[in-house]
C-alpha angles and dihedrals in degrees: 000000000000094000127140133226106237119195108222103176115013096178095056119102105263100018114252117235136174133204111228145126103278095201090054089049092052090048091053091049091053090047092052091048091050092051092050090050092050092052093051115111113253114215114219120196118200119195128216120190126208134180120224091252099043111163124233095253093052090044092053091046091054091042090059090050090051091050090053092048091051092048088054088054099251125136116243124220110192119188140178112221116210118206125197111316094357087093086089087074094068092129091053090052092050092048090050093052093046090050088051091052093048092049090054098040093110090057102031145025125221112255096177125020119227109294129179114229112176107303097347133071114203142186128191122214125192124200115253116247114264116242 
């Protein structure tokens, strides 16, 4: 009949076995694993880049983009990129990122406070759970 003897529980007394098509069993296991993987939530991170002297109009433009990203359910990583000697404006960059976080506090919560890594200072915002 081209069926296999599959051992289900070897430690039971007596051992439990089942007669089935092993290839079909493996196929069903792969199919279940694929379905579970497809249902898993995929985290998307969108990045928004600022300069230390970003103007109000540019700031508002990027703020609207961030709002849209958060409404879609994506995380937002905003960072201030310092070039050359502009690293002396670290405080301005931090103030800008904190202002960004406070403007978005009704849509998002801060996952990671502003942190300087090399020539960029970044903050990560996660969308708040919908009620």
